[in-house]
TORKOL-4160 file (C-alpha; in steps of 0.2 Angstrom, whole numbers, padded with zeros to 4 digits, m for minus):
327
<pt num="1" X="0146" Y="0115" Z="0286"/>
<pt num="2" X="0158" Y="0103" Z="0288"/>
<pt num="3" X="0156" Y="0086" Z="0277"/>
<pt num="4" X="0166" Y="0071" Z="0279"/>
<pt num="5" X="0178" Y="0064" Z="0265"/>
<pt num="6" X="0172" Y="0048" Z="0259"/>
<pt num="7" X="0181" Y="0036" Z="0246"/>
<pt num="8" X="0170" Y="0042" Z="0233"/>
<pt num="9" X="0173" Y="0061" Z="0234"/>
<pt num="10" X="0190" Y="0063" Z="0242"/>
<pt num="11" X="0199" Y="0063" Z="0226"/>
<pt num="12" X="0191" Y="0080" Z="0223"/>
<pt num="13" X="0195" Y="0088" Z="0239"/>
<pt num="14" X="0210" Y="0098" Z="0243"/>
<pt num="15" X="0224" Y="0089" Z="0250"/>
<pt num="16" X="0230" Y="0103" Z="0261"/>
<pt num="17" X="0222" Y="0104" Z="0280"/>
<pt num="18" X="0225" Y="0106" Z="0298"/>
<pt num="19" X="0224" Y="0092" Z="0311"/>
<pt num="20" X="0210" Y="0095" Z="0323"/>
<pt num="21" X="0210" Y="0079" Z="0333"/>
<pt num="22" X="0222" Y="0062" Z="0334"/>
<pt num="23" X="0216" Y="0045" Z="0340"/>
<pt num="24" X="0228" Y="0031" Z="0341"/>
<pt num="25" X="0236" Y="0033" Z="0325"/>
<pt num="26" X="0224" Y="0042" Z="0315"/>
<pt num="27" X="0221" Y="0061" Z="0312"/>
<pt num="28" X="0207" Y="0070" Z="0309"/>
<pt num="29" X="0209" Y="0085" Z="0296"/>
<pt num="30" X="0200" Y="0100" Z="0293"/>
<pt num="31" X="0202" Y="0102" Z="0274"/>
<pt num="32" X="0202" Y="0118" Z="0265"/>
<pt num="33" X="0187" Y="0117" Z="0258"/>
<pt num="34" X="0180" Y="0113" Z="0275"/>
<pt num="35" X="0177" Y="0094" Z="0273"/>
<pt num="36" X="0184" Y="0082" Z="0285"/>
<pt num="37" X="0197" Y="0068" Z="0282"/>
<pt num="38" X="0201" Y="0054" Z="0293"/>
<pt num="39" X="0218" Y="0048" Z="0289"/>
<pt num="40" X="0232" Y="0037" Z="0295"/>
<pt num="41" X="0248" Y="0044" Z="0303"/>
<pt num="42" X="0262" Y="0034" Z="0296"/>
<pt num="43" X="0281" Y="0038" Z="0298"/>
<pt num="44" X="0277" Y="0056" Z="0303"/>
<pt num="45" X="0276" Y="0065" Z="0319"/>
<pt num="46" X="0260" Y="0074" Z="0320"/>
<pt num="47" X="0251" Y="0085" Z="0333"/>
<pt num="48" X="0235" Y="0094" Z="0334"/>
<pt num="49" X="0236" Y="0111" Z="0326"/>
<pt num="50" X="0247" Y="0104" Z="0314"/>
<pt num="51" X="0245" Y="0110" Z="0294"/>
<pt num="52" X="0248" Y="0095" Z="0283"/>
<pt num="53" X="0247" Y="0089" Z="0265"/>
<pt num="54" X="0237" Y="0073" Z="0263"/>
<pt num="55" X="0243" Y="0059" Z="0251"/>
<pt num="56" X="0236" Y="0059" Z="0234"/>
<pt num="57" X="0225" Y="0043" Z="0238"/>
<pt num="58" X="0218" Y="0053" Z="0253"/>
<pt num="59" X="0225" Y="0038" Z="0265"/>
<pt num="60" X="0239" Y="0046" Z="0275"/>
<pt num="61" X="0247" Y="0062" Z="0282"/>
<pt num="62" X="0260" Y="0064" Z="0269"/>
<pt num="63" X="0269" Y="0080" Z="0275"/>
<pt num="64" X="0269" Y="0091" Z="0291"/>
<pt num="65" X="0273" Y="0109" Z="0287"/>
<pt num="66" X="0284" Y="0119" Z="0297"/>
<pt num="67" X="0276" Y="0124" Z="0314"/>
<pt num="68" X="0275" Y="0142" Z="0320"/>
<pt num="69" X="0275" Y="0137" Z="0338"/>
<pt num="70" X="0275" Y="0120" Z="0347"/>
<pt num="71" X="0269" Y="0115" Z="0365"/>
<pt num="72" X="0283" Y="0101" Z="0368"/>
<pt num="73" X="0286" Y="0090" Z="0384"/>
<pt num="74" X="0297" Y="0074" Z="0387"/>
<pt num="75" X="0286" Y="0059" Z="0383"/>
<pt num="76" X="0279" Y="0051" Z="0397"/>
<pt num="77" X="0276" Y="0034" Z="0389"/>
<pt num="78" X="0284" Y="0020" Z="0396"/>
<pt num="79" X="0299" Y="0015" Z="0384"/>
<pt num="80" X="0299" Y="0032" Z="0378"/>
<pt num="81" X="0314" Y="0039" Z="0386"/>
<pt num="82" X="0323" Y="0054" Z="0376"/>
<pt num="83" X="0307" Y="0057" Z="0366"/>
<pt num="84" X="0296" Y="0072" Z="0364"/>
<pt num="85" X="0278" Y="0074" Z="0364"/>
<pt num="86" X="0270" Y="0089" Z="0355"/>
<pt num="87" X="0254" Y="0093" Z="0364"/>
<pt num="88" X="0249" Y="0106" Z="0353"/>
<pt num="89" X="0257" Y="0116" Z="0338"/>
<pt num="90" X="0254" Y="0133" Z="0329"/>
<pt num="91" X="0247" Y="0141" Z="0344"/>
<pt num="92" X="0246" Y="0159" Z="0347"/>
<pt num="93" X="0243" Y="0161" Z="0366"/>
<pt num="94" X="0244" Y="0148" Z="0379"/>
<pt num="95" X="0232" Y="0149" Z="0394"/>
<pt num="96" X="0240" Y="0141" Z="0410"/>
<pt num="97" X="0224" Y="0137" Z="0420"/>
<pt num="98" X="0223" Y="0136" Z="0439"/>
<pt num="99" X="0209" Y="0137" Z="0451"/>
<pt num="100" X="0209" Y="0149" Z="0464"/>
<pt num="101" X="0200" Y="0137" Z="0476"/>
<pt num="102" X="0214" Y="0123" Z="0476"/>
<pt num="103" X="0230" Y="0125" Z="0485"/>
<pt num="104" X="0242" Y="0137" Z="0477"/>
<pt num="105" X="0256" Y="0127" Z="0467"/>
<pt num="106" X="0270" Y="0139" Z="0463"/>
<pt num="107" X="0281" Y="0125" Z="0457"/>
<pt num="108" X="0269" Y="0117" Z="0446"/>
<pt num="109" X="0266" Y="0136" Z="0438"/>
<pt num="110" X="0285" Y="0138" Z="0435"/>
<pt num="111" X="0284" Y="0122" Z="0425"/>
<pt num="112" X="0270" Y="0126" Z="0414"/>
<pt num="113" X="0278" Y="0143" Z="0411"/>
<pt num="114" X="0294" Y="0135" Z="0405"/>
<pt num="115" X="0284" Y="0125" Z="0393"/>
<pt num="116" X="0273" Y="0139" Z="0387"/>
<pt num="117" X="0288" Y="0151" Z="0384"/>
<pt num="118" X="0298" Y="0138" Z="0375"/>
<pt num="119" X="0284" Y="0134" Z="0364"/>
<pt num="120" X="0285" Y="0151" Z="0355"/>
<pt num="121" X="0268" Y="0156" Z="0360"/>
<pt num="122" X="0261" Y="0170" Z="0372"/>
<pt num="123" X="0257" Y="0163" Z="0391"/>
<pt num="124" X="0242" Y="0170" Z="0400"/>
<pt num="125" X="0239" Y="0164" Z="0419"/>
<pt num="126" X="0220" Y="0161" Z="0420"/>
<pt num="127" X="0213" Y="0158" Z="0437"/>
<pt num="128" X="0195" Y="0150" Z="0437"/>
<pt num="129" X="0181" Y="0147" Z="0450"/>
<pt num="130" X="0181" Y="0164" Z="0456"/>
<pt num="131" X="0163" Y="0161" Z="0461"/>
<pt num="132" X="0168" Y="0148" Z="0475"/>
<pt num="133" X="0178" Y="0159" Z="0485"/>
<pt num="134" X="0177" Y="0179" Z="0490"/>
<pt num="135" X="0186" Y="0192" Z="0482"/>
<pt num="136" X="0199" Y="0195" Z="0495"/>
<pt num="137" X="0205" Y="0175" Z="0493"/>
<pt num="138" X="0205" Y="0179" Z="0474"/>
<pt num="139" X="0217" Y="0193" Z="0476"/>
<pt num="140" X="0227" Y="0184" Z="0489"/>
<pt num="141" X="0230" Y="0169" Z="0475"/>
<pt num="142" X="0233" Y="0181" Z="0462"/>
<pt num="143" X="0247" Y="0191" Z="0471"/>
<pt num="144" X="0255" Y="0174" Z="0476"/>
<pt num="145" X="0255" Y="0167" Z="0458"/>
<pt num="146" X="0260" Y="0185" Z="0452"/>
<pt num="147" X="0276" Y="0182" Z="0461"/>
<pt num="148" X="0281" Y="0168" Z="0449"/>
<pt num="149" X="0271" Y="0174" Z="0432"/>
<pt num="150" X="0281" Y="0188" Z="0430"/>
<pt num="151" X="0277" Y="0199" Z="0417"/>
<pt num="152" X="0263" Y="0187" Z="0412"/>
<pt num="153" X="0245" Y="0194" Z="0410"/>
<pt num="154" X="0233" Y="0186" Z="0423"/>
<pt num="155" X="0215" Y="0185" Z="0420"/>
<pt num="156" X="0202" Y="0179" Z="0434"/>
<pt num="157" X="0186" Y="0172" Z="0430"/>
<pt num="158" X="0171" Y="0161" Z="0434"/>
<pt num="159" X="0165" Y="0150" Z="0419"/>
<pt num="160" X="0149" Y="0146" Z="0428"/>
<pt num="161" X="0144" Y="0166" Z="0430"/>
<pt num="162" X="0152" Y="0172" Z="0414"/>
<pt num="163" X="0162" Y="0183" Z="0425"/>
<pt num="164" X="0179" Y="0188" Z="0415"/>
<pt num="165" X="0175" Y="0176" Z="0402"/>
<pt num="166" X="0176" Y="0191" Z="0389"/>
<pt num="167" X="0194" Y="0194" Z="0395"/>
<pt num="168" X="0199" Y="0178" Z="0387"/>
<pt num="169" X="0188" Y="0181" Z="0371"/>
<pt num="170" X="0199" Y="0196" Z="0368"/>
<pt num="171" X="0214" Y="0186" Z="0367"/>
<pt num="172" X="0205" Y="0174" Z="0354"/>
<pt num="173" X="0206" Y="0184" Z="0337"/>
<pt num="174" X="0198" Y="0179" Z="0320"/>
<pt num="175" X="0212" Y="0167" Z="0313"/>
<pt num="176" X="0222" Y="0165" Z="0329"/>
<pt num="177" X="0224" Y="0149" Z="0339"/>
<pt num="178" X="0224" Y="0148" Z="0358"/>
<pt num="179" X="0227" Y="0132" Z="0369"/>
<pt num="180" X="0221" Y="0128" Z="0388"/>
<pt num="181" X="0234" Y="0118" Z="0399"/>
<pt num="182" X="0232" Y="0114" Z="0416"/>
<pt num="183" X="0229" Y="0100" Z="0429"/>
<pt num="184" X="0213" Y="0090" Z="0428"/>
<pt num="185" X="0198" Y="0097" Z="0438"/>
<pt num="186" X="0204" Y="0116" Z="0436"/>
<pt num="187" X="0189" Y="0120" Z="0424"/>
<pt num="188" X="0197" Y="0119" Z="0408"/>
<pt num="189" X="0181" Y="0110" Z="0400"/>
<pt num="190" X="0169" Y="0122" Z="0407"/>
<pt num="191" X="0178" Y="0136" Z="0401"/>
<pt num="192" X="0178" Y="0129" Z="0384"/>
<pt num="193" X="0161" Y="0126" Z="0385"/>
<pt num="194" X="0157" Y="0143" Z="0390"/>
<pt num="195" X="0168" Y="0152" Z="0376"/>
<pt num="196" X="0160" Y="0140" Z="0362"/>
<pt num="197" X="0142" Y="0144" Z="0368"/>
<pt num="198" X="0138" Y="0125" Z="0370"/>
<pt num="199" X="0144" Y="0109" Z="0378"/>
<pt num="200" X="0157" Y="0101" Z="0368"/>
<pt num="201" X="0168" Y="0095" Z="0382"/>
<pt num="202" X="0162" Y="0084" Z="0396"/>
<pt num="203" X="0165" Y="0091" Z="0413"/>
<pt num="204" X="0167" Y="0079" Z="0429"/>
<pt num="205" X="0165" Y="0081" Z="0447"/>
<pt num="206" X="0178" Y="0088" Z="0458"/>
<pt num="207" X="0182" Y="0077" Z="0475"/>
<pt num="208" X="0178" Y="0087" Z="0490"/>
<pt num="209" X="0194" Y="0080" Z="0499"/>
<pt num="210" X="0208" Y="0087" Z="0487"/>
<pt num="211" X="0199" Y="0098" Z="0475"/>
<pt num="212" X="0204" Y="0086" Z="0461"/>
<pt num="213" X="0193" Y="0080" Z="0446"/>
<pt num="214" X="0193" Y="0066" Z="0435"/>
<pt num="215" X="0201" Y="0068" Z="0417"/>
<pt num="216" X="0185" Y="0075" Z="0407"/>
<pt num="217" X="0196" Y="0079" Z="0391"/>
<pt num="218" X="0202" Y="0063" Z="0383"/>
<pt num="219" X="0212" Y="0069" Z="0368"/>
<pt num="220" X="0218" Y="0086" Z="0362"/>
<pt num="221" X="0205" Y="0094" Z="0350"/>
<pt num="222" X="0205" Y="0110" Z="0340"/>
<pt num="223" X="0187" Y="0119" Z="0341"/>
<pt num="224" X="0182" Y="0134" Z="0331"/>
<pt num="225" X="0176" Y="0147" Z="0342"/>
<pt num="226" X="0162" Y="0161" Z="0336"/>
<pt num="227" X="0173" Y="0174" Z="0327"/>
<pt num="228" X="0184" Y="0164" Z="0319"/>
<pt num="229" X="0197" Y="0160" Z="0332"/>
<pt num="230" X="0202" Y="0142" Z="0336"/>
<pt num="231" X="0203" Y="0133" Z="0353"/>
<pt num="232" X="0215" Y="0119" Z="0356"/>
<pt num="233" X="0209" Y="0110" Z="0372"/>
<pt num="234" X="0222" Y="0097" Z="0381"/>
<pt num="235" X="0220" Y="0084" Z="0393"/>
<pt num="236" X="0224" Y="0087" Z="0411"/>
<pt num="237" X="0244" Y="0086" Z="0412"/>
<pt num="238" X="0247" Y="0076" Z="0428"/>
<pt num="239" X="0265" Y="0076" Z="0425"/>
<pt num="240" X="0273" Y="0094" Z="0417"/>
<pt num="241" X="0288" Y="0085" Z="0410"/>
<pt num="242" X="0300" Y="0096" Z="0402"/>
<pt num="243" X="0308" Y="0095" Z="0386"/>
<pt num="244" X="0326" Y="0103" Z="0380"/>
<pt num="245" X="0324" Y="0120" Z="0384"/>
<pt num="246" X="0328" Y="0137" Z="0372"/>
<pt num="247" X="0324" Y="0152" Z="0383"/>
<pt num="248" X="0310" Y="0145" Z="0394"/>
<pt num="249" X="0319" Y="0143" Z="0409"/>
<pt num="250" X="0328" Y="0160" Z="0406"/>
<pt num="251" X="0312" Y="0169" Z="0405"/>
<pt num="252" X="0301" Y="0160" Z="0416"/>
<pt num="253" X="0315" Y="0163" Z="0431"/>
<pt num="254" X="0319" Y="0182" Z="0424"/>
<pt num="255" X="0321" Y="0187" Z="0440"/>
<pt num="256" X="0334" Y="0176" Z="0446"/>
<pt num="257" X="0345" Y="0179" Z="0429"/>
<pt num="258" X="0343" Y="0198" Z="0431"/>
<pt num="259" X="0351" Y="0197" Z="0448"/>
<pt num="260" X="0365" Y="0184" Z="0443"/>
<pt num="261" X="0369" Y="0197" Z="0430"/>
<pt num="262" X="0379" Y="0206" Z="0446"/>
<pt num="263" X="0388" Y="0191" Z="0451"/>
<pt num="264" X="0407" Y="0193" Z="0451"/>
<pt num="265" X="0409" Y="0178" Z="0441"/>
<pt num="266" X="0400" Y="0175" Z="0424"/>
<pt num="267" X="0400" Y="0155" Z="0427"/>
<pt num="268" X="0395" Y="0157" Z="0446"/>
<pt num="269" X="0384" Y="0142" Z="0453"/>
<pt num="270" X="0377" Y="0154" Z="0468"/>
<pt num="271" X="0384" Y="0142" Z="0481"/>
<pt num="272" X="0397" Y="0149" Z="0489"/>
<pt num="273" X="0407" Y="0159" Z="0477"/>
<pt num="274" X="0412" Y="0177" Z="0484"/>
<pt num="275" X="0402" Y="0192" Z="0479"/>
<pt num="276" X="0388" Y="0181" Z="0473"/>
<pt num="277" X="0374" Y="0192" Z="0470"/>
<pt num="278" X="0360" Y="0180" Z="0469"/>
<pt num="279" X="0364" Y="0172" Z="0488"/>
<pt num="280" X="0365" Y="0191" Z="0494"/>
<pt num="281" X="0348" Y="0194" Z="0488"/>
<pt num="282" X="0342" Y="0180" Z="0497"/>
<pt num="283" X="0350" Y="0185" Z="0513"/>
<pt num="284" X="0341" Y="0202" Z="0511"/>
<pt num="285" X="0325" Y="0194" Z="0508"/>
<pt num="286" X="0324" Y="0201" Z="0489"/>
<pt num="287" X="0323" Y="0182" Z="0482"/>
<pt num="288" X="0317" Y="0167" Z="0488"/>
<pt num="289" X="0328" Y="0152" Z="0492"/>
<pt num="290" X="0313" Y="0142" Z="0486"/>
<pt num="291" X="0314" Y="0149" Z="0469"/>
<pt num="292" X="0333" Y="0147" Z="0465"/>
<pt num="293" X="0331" Y="0129" Z="0472"/>
<pt num="294" X="0317" Y="0126" Z="0459"/>
<pt num="295" X="0326" Y="0134" Z="0445"/>
<pt num="296" X="0341" Y="0122" Z="0449"/>
<pt num="297" X="0330" Y="0107" Z="0448"/>
<pt num="298" X="0323" Y="0112" Z="0432"/>
<pt num="299" X="0339" Y="0116" Z="0424"/>
<pt num="300" X="0345" Y="0097" Z="0431"/>
<pt num="301" X="0329" Y="0090" Z="0423"/>
<pt num="302" X="0333" Y="0097" Z="0406"/>
<pt num="303" X="0352" Y="0092" Z="0408"/>
<pt num="304" X="0345" Y="0073" Z="0411"/>
<pt num="305" X="0334" Y="0075" Z="0396"/>
<pt num="306" X="0349" Y="0079" Z="0385"/>
<pt num="307" X="0357" Y="0064" Z="0392"/>
<pt num="308" X="0343" Y="0052" Z="0387"/>
<pt num="309" X="0343" Y="0058" Z="0369"/>
<pt num="310" X="0361" Y="0056" Z="0368"/>
<pt num="311" X="0359" Y="0038" Z="0375"/>
<pt num="312" X="0343" Y="0035" Z="0363"/>
<pt num="313" X="0354" Y="0041" Z="0349"/>
<pt num="314" X="0368" Y="0029" Z="0353"/>
<pt num="315" X="0356" Y="0014" Z="0357"/>
<pt num="316" X="0349" Y="0017" Z="0338"/>
<pt num="317" X="0367" Y="0019" Z="0331"/>
<pt num="318" X="0371" Y="0001" Z="0339"/>
<pt num="319" X="0355" Y="m0005" Z="0331"/>
<pt num="320" X="0359" Y="0002" Z="0315"/>
<pt num="321" X="0340" Y="0011" Z="0316"/>
<pt num="322" X="0347" Y="0029" Z="0312"/>
<pt num="323" X="0346" Y="0036" Z="0295"/>
<pt num="324" X="0363" Y="0042" Z="0288"/>
<pt num="325" X="0365" Y="0062" Z="0290"/>
<pt num="326" X="0363" Y="0072" Z="0273"/>
<pt num="327" X="0380" Y="0078" Z="0269"/>
């Protein structure tokens, strides 16, 4: 049973723990002895899922330990150009959630897969609300999204009936952490409640006109599941903004890159170059023009993020904000 750390007993508690929730400059940390501390975030970049060391006085996060994975996007906060937001850290599996009763959105899924691949975790596509449509519609949506989710496992389920939920539990092994990302209203909170076994997240109604829901999860939170796994639920992401990519785009668009390997020129831009394998594949109908254009937009977006970072660093240098690099 978890107990909260008080000023009287915090001196005797472990200083090592894991962040389970963030609230306006405060971290809720589950310590090794299962007690809970609420400490300040002062001068450190923290995320839910981080393993941390708390200062000796029990007042603040002193150190964030190296992350094995991190779901990272470009910050959407005003005035934060060129900065990143770590949505979740130290995760093993990222469940990308889409509802089968909503319009198919391949372009959003592509963005989410780039984020998931870049995080270092394994993405799995989850299709919810199968109880609201017939089986043929589920199959149709699955086929459409499979054209984008290349070599990614796909799980279709209904959180309300329980059909397919066990498939999610199979990914959540003891000691591992799974995370959910998706738009508001796709059924993440209902699925979280089904996995935990009781209501831990409020669920909201979905508007009938556009099948979109209100935000029901207001803060990322790490929740322990029966069996010893950890579940990291995130608020609905209205804007799936990219950070600088490692291998995310290459893995999410593996079909385009595979075809491009056969282009005559290694630096082929797939516009009007001779013997361009990509354009030839599009003309044959083997590759979608929309897919190529979507990849180009994401590449351009990441280049823009890199430019924002450079400009931000220059501005900091002009103000004398940046610390000197270690030599």
